[in-house]
C-alpha positions in Angstrom: 21.9 -84.7 23.3 18.3 -85.3 24.0 16.5 -87.9 21.8 14.9 -86.4 18.6 11.0 -87.2 19.6 9.7 -87.6 16.2 6.3 -87.4 15.2 4.2 -86.9 18.2 0.4 -86.9 19.0 -2.2 -84.8 20.4 -3.7 -85.6 24.1 -7.2 -85.7 24.9 -9.2 -87.3 27.3 -6.3 -89.1 29.0 -4.2 -90.4 26.1 -2.4 -89.5 23.0 -4.3 -89.0 20.1 -3.9 -88.6 16.2 -6.0 -86.2 15.5 -8.8 -85.7 13.0 -6.8 -83.8 10.6 -4.1 -85.0 8.0 -1.7 -82.1 8.2 1.3 -81.7 10.3 3.6 -78.9 11.1 7.2 -80.0 11.0 10.1 -78.6 13.9 13.5 -77.9 13.5 15.5 -77.5 16.7 16.9 -74.2 17.0 20.2 -75.5 18.5 21.3 -77.5 15.0 18.7 -76.5 12.6 18.0 -80.3 12.2 14.2 -81.4 12.0 13.3 -83.0 15.2 9.4 -83.9 14.4 6.4 -82.8 14.0 3.0 -82.6 15.5 -0.5 -82.6 14.0 -2.7 -79.4 13.2 -5.8 -79.6 15.2 -8.9 -79.1 13.3 -12.5 -78.2 14.9 -13.3 -81.8 15.5 -10.3 -82.0 17.6 -10.6 -79.1 19.4 -14.6 -80.1 20.2 -13.6 -83.0 21.4 -10.7 -82.0 23.8 -13.4 -79.3 25.1 -16.2 -81.8 25.8 -13.3 -84.3 27.4 -12.7 -81.7 29.9 -16.2 -80.6 30.7 -17.1 -84.0 31.4 -14.1 -84.4 33.6 -14.1 -81.3 35.3 -17.7 -82.1 36.8 -16.2 -84.9 38.1 -13.2 -83.1 39.7 -15.2 -80.1 40.9 -16.9 -82.3 43.4 -13.5 -84.3 44.4 -12.5 -83.2 47.8 -9.8 -80.7 48.0 -7.4 -83.1 50.1 -7.6 -85.7 47.0 -6.7 -83.3 44.4 -4.2 -81.8 46.6 -3.1 -86.0 46.6 -2.9 -85.9 43.0 -1.0 -82.3 42.5 1.8 -83.3 45.1 2.3 -86.9 42.9 2.6 -84.6 39.8 5.3 -82.5 41.5 7.2 -85.7 42.6 6.7 -87.5 39.4 7.6 -84.2 37.1 11.1 -84.0 39.5 11.4 -87.9 39.1 11.8 -87.1 34.9 13.6 -83.5 35.2 16.7 -84.5 33.4 14.6 -86.3 30.7 12.4 -83.3 30.1 14.9 -80.7 30.5 17.2 -82.5 27.8 13.8 -82.1 25.5 13.3 -78.7 26.0 16.7 -77.3 25.4 16.7 -79.3 21.7 13.1 -77.7 20.9 13.5 -74.4 22.4 17.4 -73.6 22.6 18.1 -72.3 26.4 21.3 -73.6 28.2 20.9 -77.0 29.7 21.1 -76.0 32.9 18.3 -73.2 32.8 16.0 -76.1 31.1 16.7 -78.0 34.3 16.1 -75.0 36.8 12.6 -74.6 34.8 11.5 -78.0 35.2 12.2 -78.0 39.0 10.3 -74.8 39.3 7.3 -76.5 37.3 7.3 -79.1 39.6 7.8 -77.2 42.8 4.3 -75.5 41.6 2.5 -78.5 41.8 3.2 -78.7 45.1 2.4 -75.3 46.4 -0.5 -74.9 45.0 -1.4 -78.2 46.7 -1.0 -76.5 49.8 -2.5 -73.7 48.8 -5.7 -74.8 47.6 -6.2 -76.7 51.0 -5.8 -73.4 52.9 -8.4 -71.5 50.3 -10.7 -70.5 53.4 -14.1 -68.1 53.1 -15.3 -66.2 55.7 -18.2 -66.1 58.2 -20.2 -62.4 57.2 -22.5 -60.8 59.6 -25.9 -59.9 58.8 -28.2 -57.3 59.2 -30.9 -59.5 59.8 -30.0 -61.4 63.2 -31.8 -64.5 61.8 -29.8 -64.5 58.7 -26.2 -66.3 58.3 -24.1 -65.6 55.6 -20.8 -67.2 54.4 -18.4 -67.9 51.4 -16.4 -70.0 50.0 -14.7 -70.5 46.6 -15.8 -72.7 43.4 -14.0 -73.7 40.1 -14.8 -71.5 37.4 -15.0 -74.7 35.0 -13.1 -75.5 31.7 -9.8 -73.3 30.6 -8.4 -72.4 27.4 -4.9 -71.9 28.6 -2.7 -70.4 25.8 1.1 -70.4 26.8 4.2 -69.3 24.9 7.2 -70.8 23.9 9.8 -69.5 26.0 8.9 -71.4 28.9 7.4 -74.3 27.4 6.9 -76.2 31.0 6.9 -73.9 33.2 4.1 -71.6 31.7 2.3 -74.3 31.3 2.5 -75.5 35.4 1.8 -72.1 36.3 -1.8 -72.3 35.3 -2.6 -75.8 35.1 -0.9 -76.5 38.5 -3.8 -74.1 40.4 -6.3 -74.9 37.9 -6.4 -78.4 38.8 -5.8 -77.8 42.9 -9.2 -75.3 42.7 -11.4 -78.4 40.8 -10.8 -76.6 36.9 -10.2 -78.3 33.8 -7.8 -77.5 31.4 -7.7 -77.4 27.2 -3.7 -76.2 26.7 -2.5 -74.4 23.2 1.2 -74.2 23.3 2.6 -73.4 20.3 3.4 -76.3 17.9 7.1 -75.9 17.6 7.9 -75.5 21.5 5.1 -78.7 22.3 7.3 -81.8 22.4 8.0 -81.1 26.4 4.8 -80.3 27.5 3.1 -83.4 25.4 5.8 -85.7 27.3 5.0 -84.5 30.2 1.4 -85.8 29.6 2.4 -89.0 30.4 3.9 -88.3 34.0 1.1 -86.6 34.7 -1.1 -89.7 33.8 1.2 -92.0 35.7 1.3 -89.9 38.6 -3.1 -90.3 38.8 -4.1 -87.3 36.5 -7.6 -88.5 36.0 -8.7 -88.2 32.1 -9.7 -85.6 30.6 -8.9 -82.7 33.4 -5.6 -81.4 30.9 -5.7 -82.0 27.5 -2.9 -80.6 24.4 -3.7 -79.4 21.4 -0.4 -77.6 19.8 -1.1 -75.0 17.3 -0.9 -71.5 16.0 -3.0 -68.4 16.1 -5.7 -70.3 14.3 -5.7 -73.1 16.7 -6.0 -70.8 19.5 -8.8 -68.2 18.1 -10.7 -71.4 17.5 -10.4 -72.3 20.9 -11.2 -69.1 23.1 -14.3 -68.4 21.2 -15.4 -72.0 21.8 -19.0 -72.0 23.7 -17.7 -75.1 25.7 -15.0 -72.4 27.2 -15.6 -70.9 30.3 -12.4 -68.9 31.3 -8.5 -68.1 29.2 -5.4 -68.0 30.5 -2.7 -66.4 28.5 1.3 -65.5 28.7 2.3 -64.0 25.4 2.5 -60.8 23.3 0.4 -57.7 24.3 -0.7 -57.9 20.3 -2.1 -61.4 20.7 -3.5 -60.5 24.1 -5.5 -57.4 22.8 -7.0 -60.0 20.0 -7.8 -62.6 22.3 -9.4 -60.3 24.7 -11.7 -58.7 21.5 -13.0 -61.5 20.8 -13.2 -63.4 24.1 -16.6 -61.5 25.6 -17.1 -61.5 28.9 -15.2 -65.1 29.5 -13.2 -64.6 32.7 -9.1 -64.2 31.9 -5.9 -63.9 33.5 -3.5 -62.1 31.0 0.2 -61.7 31.3 1.2 -59.7 28.4 4.7 -57.9 27.1 6.9 -56.1 29.5 9.7 -53.2 28.7 11.6 -52.9 31.9 13.3 -50.7 33.1 16.1 -51.4 34.9 16.8 -48.1 36.7 20.4 -47.2 38.4 20.4 -44.2 40.7 23.9 -42.3 41.9 24.2 -44.2 44.5 23.4 -47.5 43.3 26.1 -50.6 44.0 27.2 -50.6 40.2 28.8 -53.9 40.2 25.9 -55.1 41.5 23.5 -53.4 39.0 26.1 -54.2 36.2 25.5 -57.9 37.0 21.7 -58.1 37.3 21.5 -55.9 33.5 23.9 -58.5 32.3 22.1 -61.5 34.0 18.5 -60.0 32.7 19.7 -59.9 28.9 21.1 -63.2 28.8 18.6 -65.5 30.7 17.0 -67.3 27.9 18.8 -65.2 25.6 17.0 -62.4 26.8 13.5 -63.8 25.3 11.4 -63.3 28.6 8.7 -60.6 29.2 10.6 -59.1 32.4 14.3 -59.1 30.7 16.7 -56.4 30.7 14.6 -54.4 28.4 15.8 -50.8 29.5 18.7 -49.6 31.3 18.0 -45.8 32.7 21.1 -44.7 34.4 21.6 -41.5 36.6 24.2 -39.4 34.0 26.8 -39.4 37.6 27.6 -42.6 37.1 27.0 -43.7 33.7 30.7 -44.3 32.9 31.5 -46.7 35.7 28.3 -48.6 34.7 28.9 -48.7 31.4 32.4 -50.1 32.3 31.2 -52.5 35.1 28.4 -54.0 32.5 30.9 -54.9 30.1 33.3 -56.3 32.3 30.5 -58.8 33.5 29.6 -59.4 29.7 33.0 -61.1 29.5 31.6 -64.2 31.4 29.1 -64.4 29.2 29.3 -67.7 26.6 27.4 -67.9 23.9 27.5 -71.3 22.2 25.8 -75.1 22.4 23.3 -75.0 24.9 24.0 -78.7 25.7 27.7 -77.8 26.4 27.7 -77.3 30.2 29.8 -74.0 29.8 27.3 -72.3 27.7 25.3 -69.0 29.6 24.1 -68.0 26.2 22.0 -70.2 23.6 20.5 -69.8 20.8 17.3 -67.5 19.9 14.2 -69.7 19.4 13.6 -68.4 15.8 14.0 -66.5 13.2 11.5 -63.6 14.0 12.6 -63.0 17.5 16.5 -62.8 15.6 15.1 -60.6 12.8 13.7 -58.3 15.7 17.2 -57.9 17.0 18.6 -57.0 13.6 15.9 -54.0 13.1 16.0 -52.8 16.4 19.6 -52.8 16.6 20.0 -51.3 13.2 17.5 -48.7 14.2 19.3 -47.9 17.1 22.5 -46.9 15.4 21.0 -45.2 12.7 19.8 -42.8 15.7 22.9 -42.4 17.1 23.4 -45.4 19.5 26.9 -46.5 20.4 27.1 -50.7 20.0 30.2 -51.2 22.7 29.6 -55.0 21.9 28.1 -57.8 20.1 25.1 -56.4 17.5 25.3 -59.4 15.2 24.4 -62.9 14.4 27.7 -65.0 14.9 29.0 -66.8 12.2 29.9 -70.2 11.7 27.3 -71.6 14.3 24.8 -74.7 13.7 21.9 -72.2 12.9 21.5 -68.6 12.1 19.6 -68.0 15.8 22.9 -67.7 17.7 22.8 -64.1 18.3 26.1 -62.3 20.2 25.4 -60.7 23.5 25.2 -56.8 23.0 25.4 -53.9 24.9 24.0 -50.4 23.5 24.6 -47.0 24.6 23.5 -43.9 24.4 20.4 -45.4 23.3 17.8 -42.6 22.2 14.6 -42.6 24.2 12.7 -42.8 20.3 14.4 -45.8 19.2 12.9 -49.0 18.7 15.7 -50.5 21.3 14.0 -48.1 23.9 10.3 -48.3 23.3 9.4 -51.8 21.9 10.4 -55.1 23.5 13.6 -56.5 21.8 13.2 -60.1 23.4 16.8 -60.7 22.8 20.6 -60.9 24.3 20.7 -56.7 24.6 21.4 -54.5 27.3 20.3 -51.0 26.1 21.9 -47.9 28.2 19.8 -45.0 28.1 20.8 -41.9 30.3 19.2 -39.2 32.2 20.1 -36.1 34.6 17.8 -36.6 37.3 15.5 -39.0 39.5 12.1 -37.1 38.0 13.7 -37.5 34.5 14.5 -41.3 35.1 10.7 -41.9 36.4 9.6 -40.1 33.0 11.7 -42.1 30.6 10.2 -45.0 32.8 6.3 -44.6 32.7 6.5 -43.1 29.3 6.5 -46.7 27.9 2.6 -48.0 27.6 3.6 -51.6 29.1 4.1 -52.0 32.9 5.2 -55.3 34.0 7.9 -55.5 35.9 10.9 -53.0 37.1 14.0 -52.6 39.2 15.6 -49.9 40.7 19.3 -49.9 42.3 19.6 -47.4 45.0 21.4 -47.3 48.5 18.5 -44.7 50.1 15.7 -46.8 51.4 13.4 -43.6 50.9 14.6 -43.6 47.0 13.6 -47.3 46.6 10.4 -46.6 47.9 9.6 -43.8 45.9 10.4 -45.6 43.1 8.2 -48.4 44.0 5.2 -46.7 44.4 5.7 -44.1 41.3 6.8 -46.7 38.7 3.7 -47.6 36.9 4.1 -51.3 37.0 3.0 -54.4 38.6 6.1 -55.1 40.5 9.1 -53.3 41.5 12.6 -55.2 42.5 15.1 -53.3 44.6 18.4 -54.0 44.0 18.0 -57.0 41.9 17.4 -58.1 38.4 13.7 -57.2 36.2 13.9 -61.0 36.3 13.8 -61.8 39.7 11.0 -63.7 40.3 9.7 -66.0 43.3 6.6 -68.6 43.0 4.4 -67.1 45.7 5.1 -63.9 44.1 2.1 -62.4 42.6 2.8 -61.6 39.3 0.9 -59.3 36.5 0.7 -55.9 34.7 -0.3 -52.4 36.2 -4.1 -51.4 35.8 -4.5 -49.1 32.7 -1.0 -50.5 30.9 -0.9 -52.9 28.1 0.1 -56.0 30.0 -2.9 -57.4 31.1 -4.4 -58.5 34.4 -4.6 -60.7 37.0 -2.0 -62.5 39.0 0.3 -65.7 38.5 1.5 -66.9 42.0 1.1 -68.5 45.0 -2.5 -68.1 46.4 -3.6 -65.0 43.9 -4.1 -67.4 40.7 -6.0 -69.7 42.8 -8.4 -66.5 43.6 -8.2 -66.0 39.7 -9.1 -69.0 38.9 -12.1 -69.7 40.9 -15.4 -68.3 42.0 -16.4 -66.7 45.4 -19.7 -68.2 46.0 -22.0 -66.6 48.9 -24.5 -68.4 50.9 -27.6 -67.2 52.9 -29.6 -69.1 55.1 -32.7 -68.4 57.0 -32.9 -69.5 60.3 
């Protein structure tokens, strides 16, 4: 078991600070229900101090050469990896995911700092031809300034790194608001970043809830906003942010599509993996499984067989593959969605309830729901839990119609052995990414990840050079010879 962090502090201008307010928020572990510490509730003075520190530091950092910025990012990546086990145990304690998943998260966060260090030194502009022979034009990239970064609770350090690594590499500063109940890992990591040579003020941490985020994104010293979270919260942020630059990665609702010629064992394995990873609390989880009717029975049988290997239990136990849900709101949503599905005629073939006798009421059994009606909450809303909801259709056209009827368009998967069908679904599914013959949760750090235009899933891309482009301004120079 990880050591309890106790009463922690904010991180402002290169050091830990008690904050100007008196209130603190108590935090309990979803793994055992025990109080593991508390965090200060930021007040206006704390936000002002963090933004001022970020703006002062960004002016210097933006003028620092890219090779020096890359050197610091590489050092951060090495330092995070050296402390991987410590940070992973802390993340599992506060978030609830199995320890091996947390180890993978920390390793990916470290790799992002290395990746974006290399991306930054290769972020080149171009020389443009001019209609005037005595003019020369060229382009290059400049940092936007200070970013307000609002991260979710499902991947505390990884999603911090998804913005902070490319932001630092390109000369930006950051004020980060993680949720108060999963802020310990990020706050502990700031000691690691400082020891690796991060200049003071470039990354400031203000754990908090909605009111803190709302005050931060409307602060006059904030130049841009990076957000990962729900569509509802993203819409509120955008309504108040005005014309500020933003990268918004919001909710998803699958789907995983299984065609009649699919490798059913591989599809079942992917469906179960996407519902069990982080206990299904992932924006690209197995939220809807759309199956061609001719292979329905065989596919469902394969899913049930694969689900037998899922082990719900203590996330610090090496045999556990499914930990508790992070909070009561998510567990209650699972209760509500499954009850609605049953009322509408869905068959719960496995699970469907919280497991009694556990340290907390957040241990939810892995669930397989068959014959899910297309109008049910399981089909139309993001359940965000360990459930495989199976919907059956008679044709490829019907599968596409059901898939595209949902307003969320983040990531989808399709299983088929026919390359022509694969291309059709990649082009016709209205999502940001389509994965062929793998899970909806498949992701690569170099992959441009984000929602489809016209959908309620945000905009911009997280991954590889695409995030660097989103966090910089394209500057054009023109000179008269």
